Backbone bond lengths (Angstrom), bond angles and torsions (degrees), N, CA, C in turn:
res aa  C-N    CA-C-N  psi(-1)  N-CA   C-N-CA  omega(-1)  CA-C   N-CA-C  phi
1 X - - - 1.464 - - 1.526 108.91 -
2 X 1.352 116.80 133.65 1.449 121.40 173.57 1.529 108.72 -110.41
3 X 1.351 118.23 132.36 1.462 120.73 -177.73 1.514 112.97 -67.09
4 X 1.338 118.64 -28.38 1.448 122.12 -178.95 1.567 108.17 -112.89
5 X 1.316 116.29 123.31 1.441 120.29 179.11 1.535 109.70 -63.03
6 X 1.319 119.38 138.81 1.475 121.25 -178.04 1.541 112.55 -55.80
7 X 1.319 118.15 -35.04 1.461 120.41 179.72 1.521 109.70 -67.48
8 X 1.321 117.41 -40.76 1.453 121.59 176.98 1.533 110.49 -63.69
9 X 1.349 115.92 -42.81 1.450 118.89 178.46 1.491 112.38 -62.53
10 X 1.310 117.22 -42.35 1.457 121.49 179.14 1.547 110.48 -64.33
11 X 1.305 116.33 -37.56 1.474 119.96 176.94 1.506 110.62 -64.46
12 X 1.341 117.54 -43.39 1.461 121.96 176.72 1.510 111.39 -61.49
13 X 1.312 116.72 -43.17 1.461 120.43 175.06 1.523 113.69 -54.10
14 X 1.342 113.94 -44.03 1.471 118.48 -174.37 1.499 112.41 -70.16
15 X 1.309 119.00 -20.30 1.464 121.81 -179.93 1.527 111.94 -108.31
16 X 1.322 116.99 18.57 1.469 122.79 176.99 1.532 109.22 -111.30
17 X 1.312 116.06 139.02 1.475 120.63 -179.69 1.532 108.96 -53.08
18 X 1.332 114.84 145.52 1.466 121.36 -175.61 1.523 111.17 -64.81
19 X 1.320 115.87 152.01 1.419 121.92 174.81 1.532 111.80 -66.98
20 X 1.325 117.08 145.37 1.469 119.73 169.41 1.531 108.16 -60.07
21 X 1.367 117.59 152.47 1.463 120.26 -177.36 1.522 114.81 -53.16
22 X 1.327 118.95 -42.30 1.441 120.68 179.78 1.530 111.50 -65.60
23 X 1.298 116.31 -42.27 1.486 119.94 178.89 1.502 110.64 -64.31
24 X 1.312 116.57 -40.18 1.472 119.58 178.55 1.528 110.17 -63.03
25 X 1.359 116.13 -40.83 1.453 119.54 179.54 1.544 110.71 -64.49
26 X 1.347 116.57 -42.98 1.456 120.89 177.77 1.527 110.23 -59.42
27 X 1.334 116.14 -44.66 1.473 122.59 178.75 1.540 109.91 -56.81
28 X 1.324 116.03 -53.45 1.450 120.48 -175.92 1.535 111.24 -63.39
29 X 1.331 115.59 -46.35 1.464 118.82 -177.05 1.518 112.20 -67.11
30 X 1.340 117.95 -38.12 1.457 121.76 178.97 1.521 109.56 -60.81
31 X 1.323 116.60 -46.36 1.484 119.88 -179.01 1.526 111.99 -69.89
32 X 1.317 117.16 -25.52 1.454 119.86 179.44 1.528 112.07 -83.02
33 X 1.320 117.77 -27.38 1.446 120.98 -169.44 1.525 116.95 -119.03
34 X 1.340 117.48 -19.61 1.478 119.06 -172.45 1.523 109.86 -105.89
35 X 1.343 117.91 129.88 1.475 119.77 -178.67 1.537 112.68 -69.44
36 X 1.315 118.92 -15.82 1.475 121.02 177.44 1.522 110.49 -116.53
37 X 1.309 115.99 43.43 1.472 122.13 -176.84 1.506 113.59 -60.22
38 X 1.341 117.35 -24.13 1.462 120.58 179.51 1.509 111.87 -63.38
39 X 1.344 118.77 -12.53 1.466 122.80 177.54 1.541 112.33 -74.20
40 X 1.335 116.61 -15.62 1.476 120.29 179.52 1.518 110.65 -64.05
41 X 1.331 116.99 139.29 1.476 119.39 177.28 1.502 112.37 -61.12
42 X 1.298 117.32 -42.35 1.459 120.61 175.79 1.525 114.94 83.51
43 X 1.329 113.50 -178.27 1.457 123.54 -167.69 1.504 114.20 -59.03
44 X 1.320 117.06 -61.26 1.493 121.57 -174.58 1.513 111.28 -66.67
45 X 1.289 116.28 -50.26 1.489 118.97 -179.10 1.520 110.78 -65.61
46 X 1.342 116.91 -38.92 1.463 120.04 176.83 1.513 112.75 -59.46
47 X 1.323 116.61 -43.69 1.435 120.07 178.88 1.530 111.62 -66.84
48 X 1.337 116.09 -36.27 1.463 118.76 174.43 1.521 110.97 -61.05
49 X 1.344 117.28 -46.57 1.451 120.85 -178.43 1.555 109.86 -62.67
50 X 1.325 116.40 -38.47 1.479 119.84 178.46 1.537 111.74 -63.58
51 X 1.318 115.89 -50.12 1.466 119.28 -176.66 1.537 110.28 -67.18
52 X 1.340 115.55 -40.93 1.478 118.57 178.64 1.500 111.56 -59.85
53 X 1.340 116.36 -44.71 1.471 120.35 178.29 1.499 111.47 -64.14
54 X 1.326 118.88 -38.22 1.449 121.81 178.47 1.525 111.10 -65.95
55 X 1.330 118.07 -33.86 1.460 121.15 174.30 1.507 111.62 -68.27
56 X 1.322 115.28 -45.22 1.474 120.55 -174.44 1.555 111.83 -72.21
57 X 1.330 116.31 -33.77 1.479 122.90 -178.66 1.529 109.74 54.96
58 X 1.315 117.57 61.59 1.485 120.81 -177.22 1.530 111.65 -75.50
59 X 1.333 115.35 153.45 1.462 121.08 172.47 1.522 109.71 -96.01
60 X 1.304 116.46 -33.76 1.482 121.18 178.99 1.530 110.26 -134.07
61 X 1.362 112.67 125.29 1.453 121.21 177.37 1.518 108.33 -119.93
62 X 1.322 116.10 140.67 1.459 121.49 172.26 1.535 107.28 -119.83
63 X 1.311 115.83 129.97 1.439 121.40 173.39 1.536 108.86 -119.70
64 X 1.336 115.41 128.09 1.442 121.60 178.98 1.538 108.10 -107.25
65 X 1.319 115.83 100.98 1.456 122.08 -175.11 1.501 110.39 110.83
66 X 1.332 117.39 92.71 1.470 121.50 -174.13 1.528 112.16 -84.44
67 X 1.322 117.37 -39.21 1.468 125.85 -172.87 1.526 107.96 56.50
68 X 1.312 119.75 -124.35 1.483 120.79 -178.89 1.505 113.85 -97.14
69 X 1.335 117.44 10.17 1.434 121.50 172.07 1.518 118.73 96.08
70 X 1.318 116.82 -0.60 1.460 119.82 -174.53 1.533 112.24 -62.69
71 X 1.330 116.72 -52.67 1.462 119.09 -176.31 1.526 111.82 -66.82
72 X 1.330 119.35 -35.11 1.463 121.06 176.72 1.514 110.83 -60.48
73 X 1.332 116.95 -43.53 1.466 119.19 178.70 1.518 113.12 -63.25
74 X 1.350 115.63 -36.59 1.470 119.35 175.80 1.510 111.50 -65.02
75 X 1.337 117.05 -47.28 1.466 121.75 -178.50 1.530 111.42 -65.00
76 X 1.301 116.93 -36.32 1.474 121.01 -175.91 1.522 112.05 -66.22
77 X 1.324 118.57 -19.31 1.467 121.79 -178.58 1.534 110.81 -59.78
78 X 1.342 118.74 -29.12 1.454 120.46 -175.74 1.512 114.59 -94.01
79 X 1.313 118.11 0.34 1.476 120.88 -176.15 1.541 110.97 -62.28
80 X 1.320 115.78 144.16 1.417 120.86 169.93 1.530 110.88 -63.35
81 X 1.328 118.06 168.33 1.464 121.39 -175.70 1.500 110.38 -59.29
82 X 1.323 118.61 -36.81 1.473 121.85 -179.49 1.538 111.36 -98.85
83 X 1.324 116.72 18.87 1.466 120.63 -173.73 1.508 113.33 -81.97
84 X 1.318 116.01 162.55 1.454 123.15 176.74 1.521 109.92 -138.74
85 X 1.312 115.97 146.43 1.431 122.85 171.35 1.511 108.19 -117.48
86 X 1.307 118.32 121.63 1.457 124.52 175.55 1.543 106.83 -100.28
87 X 1.312 116.89 125.77 1.461 120.26 -179.91 1.537 108.21 -128.69
88 X 1.331 114.98 142.02 1.440 121.66 -172.59 1.535 110.34 -122.35
89 X 1.342 115.81 126.51 1.460 120.73 179.06 1.506 109.37 -129.96
90 X 1.323 116.19 129.89 1.468 121.77 -178.95 1.510 112.43 -74.94
91 X 1.315 117.41 -39.14 1.480 121.00 -172.97 1.526 111.01 -90.20
92 X 1.343 114.18 126.33 1.449 119.07 -175.30 1.521 113.73 -65.10
93 X 1.329 117.30 -36.54 1.457 119.56 -179.02 1.529 112.01 -63.80
94 X 1.346 115.32 -44.75 1.490 119.16 178.50 1.535 110.08 -66.55
95 X 1.333 116.22 -37.70 1.453 119.45 179.17 1.523 112.35 -62.14
96 X 1.319 116.15 -38.13 1.450 121.07 179.13 1.551 111.65 -66.81
97 X 1.303 116.13 -39.36 1.455 119.83 176.74 1.520 110.49 -66.26
98 X 1.363 116.68 -43.69 1.458 119.98 178.97 1.523 111.10 -62.39
99 X 1.303 116.67 -42.26 1.509 120.04 -178.96 1.529 108.78 -60.89
100 X 1.312 118.43 -42.56 1.467 120.78 179.50 1.524 110.45 -63.22
101 X 1.363 116.27 -37.74 1.457 119.39 177.46 1.526 112.06 -69.06
102 X 1.322 117.47 -39.67 1.463 120.34 176.99 1.513 111.41 -61.43
103 X 1.345 116.47 -40.53 1.454 121.46 -176.23 1.564 111.17 -65.06
104 X 1.300 116.11 -21.09 1.472 120.26 179.14 1.505 112.66 -90.22
105 X 1.325 119.57 -5.45 1.454 122.87 -172.21 1.545 112.25 -101.53
106 X 1.288 114.99 161.54 1.468 120.95 175.86 1.534 110.93 -72.56
107 X 1.323 116.36 -19.07 1.480 119.70 -176.30 1.556 111.93 -98.24
108 X 1.348 115.66 -0.26 1.474 119.23 -172.35 1.495 113.90 -57.18
109 X 1.324 119.13 -34.15 1.464 120.66 -178.06 1.518 112.98 -69.50
110 X 1.330 116.94 -15.28 1.457 120.34 179.92 1.530 112.99 -98.32
111 X 1.329 116.63 -2.20 1.459 121.24 -175.78 1.527 108.65 -105.66
112 X 1.341 115.31 124.35 1.443 122.19 178.02 1.497 108.61 -110.39
113 X 1.337 117.25 117.79 1.475 121.12 -175.16 1.531 108.95 -101.33
114 X 1.336 114.10 129.24 1.472 122.64 177.39 1.517 107.35 -114.49
115 X 1.334 116.29 133.58 1.450 121.35 -177.34 1.549 107.62 -113.40
116 X 1.304 116.11 121.75 1.465 121.24 -179.45 1.499 112.31 146.22
117 X 1.332 115.45 -162.82 1.446 123.50 -175.95 1.530 108.99 -81.21
118 X 1.345 118.04 121.93 1.442 122.30 -176.26 1.518 113.19 -60.76
119 X 1.333 116.47 -35.64 1.454 119.49 -178.19 1.521 111.89 -65.73
120 X 1.316 116.88 -26.06 1.451 122.03 176.01 1.530 112.46 -86.14
121 X 1.321 115.79 -34.48 1.447 120.57 -174.59 1.546 113.12 -79.35
122 X 1.302 116.88 -41.81 1.474 121.81 -175.19 1.535 112.79 -52.22
123 X 1.351 118.17 -47.44 1.477 116.68 -177.39 1.548 113.47 -64.73
124 X 1.301 119.03 -16.48 1.451 121.45 -178.02 1.538 111.86 -86.03
125 X 1.305 118.79 -9.33 1.470 120.89 -170.52 1.526 112.34 -81.94
126 X 1.319 119.42 -30.35 1.458 122.23 173.33 1.517 112.83 53.24
127 X 1.350 116.64 50.39 1.462 122.33 -179.59 1.507 109.28 -124.22
128 X 1.330 115.18 158.74 1.471 120.15 167.96 1.531 106.91 -103.19
129 X 1.309 116.16 123.09 1.460 120.81 -171.92 1.525 112.62 -92.73
130 X 1.295 115.16 136.37 1.460 120.94 172.24 1.537 110.75 -91.14
131 X 1.330 115.37 -29.77 1.469 121.25 -177.63 1.518 108.33 -150.24
132 X 1.349 114.06 131.89 1.461 121.48 177.27 1.512 108.66 -125.79
133 X 1.336 117.07 133.01 1.451 121.85 176.75 1.505 109.13 -118.11
134 X 1.343 115.93 115.81 1.460 121.56 -177.73 1.550 108.29 -100.96
135 X 1.318 116.31 115.58 1.449 120.57 -178.43 1.530 108.52 -152.02
136 X 1.313 115.15 57.74 1.496 122.24 -179.39 1.514 110.19 -123.11
137 X 1.314 117.41 -153.97 1.458 120.75 -179.95 1.519 110.84 -59.50
138 X 1.308 116.22 132.24 1.462 120.68 -170.44 1.529 113.33 -70.04
139 X 1.322 116.90 -29.98 1.470 118.86 179.49 1.536 111.05 -68.85
140 X 1.314 117.50 -15.41 1.450 121.48 -179.65 1.532 115.59 -94.18
141 X 1.341 116.85 -1.60 1.477 120.28 -170.01 1.550 110.96 -58.91
142 X 1.320 118.93 -46.77 1.462 120.21 -177.45 1.525 109.74 -63.42
143 X 1.311 117.43 -40.97 1.451 120.13 179.66 1.538 110.41 -65.60
144 X 1.324 118.17 -42.12 1.470 120.01 177.54 1.500 109.86 -62.36
145 X 1.300 117.22 -44.45 1.474 121.69 -179.43 1.520 111.06 -59.20
146 X 1.306 117.10 -49.53 1.488 120.97 -179.44 1.538 109.76 -60.87
147 X 1.316 116.27 -36.82 1.455 120.34 -175.18 1.530 112.77 -72.32
148 X 1.344 116.27 -40.02 1.476 119.29 -173.86 1.521 112.34 -88.84
149 X 1.330 119.12 -26.91 1.479 119.33 -171.43 1.529 113.50 -56.77
150 X 1.312 120.00 -42.08 1.480 119.25 178.72 1.529 113.85 -60.23
151 X 1.347 116.89 -24.62 1.461 121.09 -177.24 1.528 111.75 -96.92
152 X 1.319 118.69 2.58 1.447 122.21 176.11 1.522 107.56 -87.24
153 X 1.322 116.97 131.00 1.487 119.71 -179.39 1.520 109.61 -67.21
154 X 1.332 115.60 157.88 1.471 120.73 174.11 1.525 108.74 -60.24
155 X 1.299 116.07 128.21 1.456 120.96 -176.20 1.516 112.38 91.05
156 X 1.355 117.62 -10.32 1.444 121.48 179.00 1.501 112.76 -70.55
157 X 1.324 115.33 168.02 1.443 122.32 -170.49 1.530 112.17 -121.73
158 X 1.354 115.69 135.92 1.442 121.31 163.95 1.512 108.92 -112.76
159 X 1.309 117.73 129.43 1.451 123.06 173.61 1.531 108.61 -111.30
160 X 1.318 117.20 125.15 1.473 121.10 178.53 1.512 108.75 -113.86
161 X 1.330 115.33 128.25 1.460 120.57 -175.31 1.540 110.60 -93.23
162 X 1.336 114.81 161.52 1.476 122.56 173.88 1.510 114.24 64.73
163 X 1.318 117.92 30.68 1.465 120.64 -175.78 1.518 112.64 -78.43
164 X 1.354 118.55 -3.64 1.447 122.58 170.06 1.556 109.83 -99.76
165 X 1.286 116.02 -16.46 1.459 125.20 179.40 1.517 114.65 38.89
166 X 1.333 112.11 65.69 1.473 121.00 176.01 1.531 112.23 58.98
167 X 1.325 116.28 25.43 1.458 120.26 179.98 1.500 114.42 83.92
168 X 1.344 117.77 -4.11 1.455 119.68 -174.64 1.538 113.18 -71.32
169 X 1.318 117.37 -21.03 1.491 118.85 175.74 1.502 111.30 -71.79
170 X 1.363 117.58 -11.96 1.447 121.13 178.80 1.527 112.78 -87.07
171 X 1.323 115.96 -7.32 1.456 121.04 179.81 1.531 110.18 -73.46
172 X 1.288 116.49 154.73 1.462 122.13 175.47 1.521 110.26 -136.78
173 X 1.355 117.11 106.39 1.469 126.05 2.70 1.542 112.15 -81.73
174 X 1.323 116.18 161.33 1.456 121.75 173.88 1.525 109.15 -69.42
175 X 1.307 116.53 129.99 1.480 119.89 -179.86 1.540 107.90 -123.45
176 X 1.302 115.77 162.22 1.436 120.48 -179.80 1.509 112.92 92.42
177 X 1.317 116.11 137.18 1.472 121.33 -173.39 1.523 112.07 -59.55
178 X 1.304 117.82 -49.16 1.479 120.41 -176.04 1.523 110.82 -70.36
179 X 1.312 118.60 -40.57 1.445 121.78 -179.95 1.543 110.76 -62.62
180 X 1.360 115.88 -41.72 1.459 119.41 176.46 1.528 110.96 -63.74
181 X 1.315 116.93 -38.03 1.461 120.15 179.54 1.514 112.18 -66.60
182 X 1.341 116.13 -38.82 1.466 119.98 177.48 1.517 110.36 -68.56
183 X 1.326 118.83 -41.44 1.451 122.21 177.27 1.529 109.57 -59.72
184 X 1.338 117.46 -44.45 1.452 120.34 178.10 1.529 111.80 -63.04
185 X 1.358 116.73 -39.92 1.445 119.30 176.59 1.516 112.51 -63.31
186 X 1.330 116.94 -45.16 1.479 120.29 177.89 1.520 111.15 -57.18
187 X 1.316 116.01 -43.34 1.476 119.98 -178.69 1.523 109.90 -69.92
188 X 1.322 116.78 -37.43 1.485 119.94 178.79 1.525 111.14 -61.76
189 X 1.329 118.35 -46.19 1.447 121.57 179.19 1.529 110.43 -66.52
190 X 1.312 117.28 -38.21 1.451 122.35 179.70 1.524 110.57 -55.75
191 X 1.324 116.66 -37.27 1.477 122.49 -178.26 1.507 114.23 -84.51
192 X 1.314 116.97 -8.06 1.482 121.04 -176.53 1.527 109.40 -83.63
193 X 1.336 115.40 107.96 1.477 119.81 -175.94 1.533 111.42 -82.77
194 X 1.327 118.15 0.20 1.460 119.67 176.99 1.502 114.38 -84.43
195 X 1.349 115.50 -1.75 1.475 121.06 -176.57 1.519 110.04 -135.99
196 X 1.340 113.82 153.85 1.448 122.86 166.48 1.528 106.56 -97.52
197 X 1.350 116.97 149.16 1.455 117.84 -176.07 1.526 110.74 -148.99
198 X 1.329 115.04 150.84 1.460 120.95 174.29 1.533 107.14 -147.35
199 X 1.337 116.60 133.20 1.454 120.86 178.67 1.535 108.68 -94.05
200 X 1.336 114.66 126.51 1.423 121.44 -178.26 1.521 110.21 -106.42
201 X 1.295 117.38 135.24 1.471 122.13 -177.82 1.522 109.94 -90.46
202 X 1.311 116.38 50.12 1.458 122.30 173.36 1.512 109.74 -92.22
203 X 1.306 116.68 126.36 1.474 121.79 -178.86 1.538 110.70 50.07
204 X 1.333 117.53 -114.05 1.461 121.13 -178.56 1.508 114.33 -96.06
205 X 1.354 115.88 17.99 1.435 122.38 177.95 1.501 114.08 93.61
206 X 1.349 115.88 128.14 1.456 122.26 176.41 1.534 107.34 -123.43
207 X 1.309 116.95 130.37 1.458 121.21 172.98 1.494 108.48 -99.11
208 X 1.319 117.42 114.28 1.443 123.07 -179.10 1.530 107.26 -95.69
209 X 1.291 117.80 119.86 1.468 125.14 -173.14 1.528 109.91 -124.63
210 X 1.325 115.68 124.08 1.490 119.43 179.21 1.515 108.85 -116.31
211 X 1.318 113.90 127.64 1.479 120.73 179.67 1.526 109.59 -74.46
212 X 1.300 117.73 131.11 1.455 121.95 -179.45 1.535 111.36 -70.16
């Protein structure tokens, strides 16, 4: 089950500003070469991330899950002049592709790539985050959320991707390890009174969370 009908998605694509040339190239190459290309944020979600970041004007962004670098480049568009985006990727092959893409971009000097386990890396960063994007292994979402929330400034934002998980969270009962983990994460955030939250039906679902 897909939460967004392909015809609806195509319609949204057609009314969304075009991708920058580098982003379009990353999109095409990822789908041509990567066996898990569906993990790419893609056109509509990428443009949302870009515009949202430009509105927020963050000084510090944390991304958990770099993949081939598409979403980091979108988020980096909104950084202040002295801003930085820290992005963490577990897999060395994907990190190498992302680094090459960053080096070709105008925002590359503002992006700091960390390779390894996010749960180990995050405590070493010692930053206050204006914006956090969680898009890594689904079973780790609650742990990532608990780890980063204290370092998010008041009024800061956490965006969590894939919170509809291909429509599997709509099943009754929910089955599958990742779908169960996402359902648990959604319920965990729902009960957290320290944040405001809204679930957006963009692509595979984005949970927008604002720290009070």
